[in-house]
C-alpha positions as CSV (number, residue, x, y, z in Angstrom):
1,X,-7.2,8.2,-27.7
2,X,-7.4,8.3,-24.1
3,X,-8.9,11.1,-22.4
4,X,-7.1,13.1,-19.9
5,X,-10.5,14.5,-18.1
6,X,-11.3,12.9,-14.3
7,X,-13.9,10.8,-14.6
8,X,-17.8,11.8,-14.3
9,X,-19.1,11.3,-10.7
10,X,-20.6,7.5,-10.0
11,X,-18.1,6.5,-13.8
12,X,-15.3,4.4,-12.8
13,X,-11.7,5.3,-13.4
14,X,-9.9,2.5,-13.9
15,X,-7.4,3.2,-11.4
16,X,-7.6,2.2,-7.2
17,X,-7.9,5.2,-5.7
18,X,-4.9,6.1,-3.5
19,X,-5.4,7.9,0.2
20,X,-4.7,11.3,0.6
21,X,-2.1,10.3,3.3
22,X,-0.4,7.7,1.3
23,X,0.4,10.0,-1.0
24,X,1.1,12.9,1.1
25,X,3.7,10.5,3.3
26,X,5.3,9.2,-0.6
27,X,6.3,12.5,-1.2
28,X,7.5,14.3,1.8
29,X,9.6,11.1,2.1
30,X,11.2,11.2,-1.0
31,X,11.9,15.4,-0.6
32,X,13.1,14.7,2.8
33,X,15.6,11.8,1.8
34,X,17.1,14.6,-1.4
35,X,17.3,16.9,1.1
36,X,20.1,15.0,3.5
37,X,21.2,14.0,-0.2
38,X,22.0,17.5,-1.2
39,X,23.6,18.0,2.4
40,X,25.7,15.0,2.4
41,X,26.7,16.2,-1.8
42,X,27.6,19.6,-0.4
43,X,25.0,21.3,-2.4
44,X,23.7,22.9,0.6
45,X,26.4,23.8,3.2
46,X,23.9,23.3,6.1
47,X,21.1,21.7,7.4
48,X,19.9,25.6,8.3
49,X,20.4,26.4,5.1
50,X,18.6,23.1,3.8
51,X,15.4,24.5,5.4
52,X,15.7,28.3,4.8
53,X,16.0,27.6,0.9
54,X,13.0,24.8,1.4
55,X,10.7,27.4,3.1
56,X,11.5,29.9,1.1
57,X,12.2,29.1,-2.4
58,X,9.8,25.6,-2.3
59,X,7.2,26.6,0.3
60,X,7.5,23.9,2.5
61,X,5.3,24.3,5.5
62,X,7.0,27.2,7.8
63,X,5.5,25.7,11.0
64,X,7.6,22.8,10.4
65,X,10.6,24.8,10.3
66,X,12.3,22.8,7.1
67,X,12.6,19.8,6.4
68,X,15.9,19.0,8.5
69,X,14.1,20.9,11.7
70,X,11.0,18.5,10.5
71,X,13.2,15.3,10.4
72,X,14.2,16.6,14.1
73,X,11.1,16.4,15.7
74,X,10.3,13.3,14.2
75,X,13.5,11.3,14.3
76,X,16.1,10.5,11.9
77,X,15.0,6.9,13.2
78,X,12.1,7.4,12.3
79,X,12.2,9.0,9.2
80,X,14.3,5.8,8.5
81,X,12.3,3.5,9.0
82,X,9.2,4.9,7.1
83,X,12.3,5.2,3.9
84,X,12.7,1.6,4.5
85,X,9.1,0.6,4.9
86,X,8.4,2.6,1.6
87,X,11.3,1.1,-0.1
88,X,10.2,-2.1,0.3
89,X,7.2,-1.2,-1.2
90,X,8.8,0.1,-4.0
91,X,12.1,-1.0,-4.6
92,X,15.0,1.7,-5.4
93,X,12.4,4.7,-5.0
94,X,13.2,4.9,-1.3
95,X,16.4,4.0,-0.6
96,X,17.5,6.3,2.8
97,X,20.3,8.3,2.5
98,X,23.7,6.7,3.8
99,X,24.0,9.7,6.3
100,X,20.2,9.2,7.9
101,X,21.2,5.8,7.8
102,X,24.6,6.5,9.5
103,X,22.5,9.2,12.1
104,X,20.3,6.8,12.7
105,X,22.3,4.5,14.4
106,X,24.5,6.8,16.2
107,X,20.9,8.4,17.2
108,X,22.4,12.0,16.2
109,X,19.9,14.9,15.1
110,X,20.6,17.8,12.3
111,X,20.4,20.3,15.2
112,X,22.9,19.3,18.1
113,X,23.0,22.6,20.5
114,X,18.8,23.0,20.1
115,X,18.2,19.5,21.4
116,X,15.6,20.0,24.4
């Protein structure tokens, strides 16, 4: 029977350690991509609804403004590039949503009226 307890200090776990930045990148990029899919599928009505829902519903960091504001701050093109890089390493898991690809091509943002 395989133990689910963490390895004791100095004991090898048998699995390579993954840097926390990589874990964060993989989980956040997947969440951002799914948020865009929810918008394009009509599950949420607007980026603002998605941002409010994520901040109050799942605890998305309020200082980031929600997933859509966060994507605007990073740049949609950067989000698409990161998703494509991850998808090259893990095929099928990080394929960018069609709406994201289209927005990147057109250099669009989710909050065009508030762009400085």
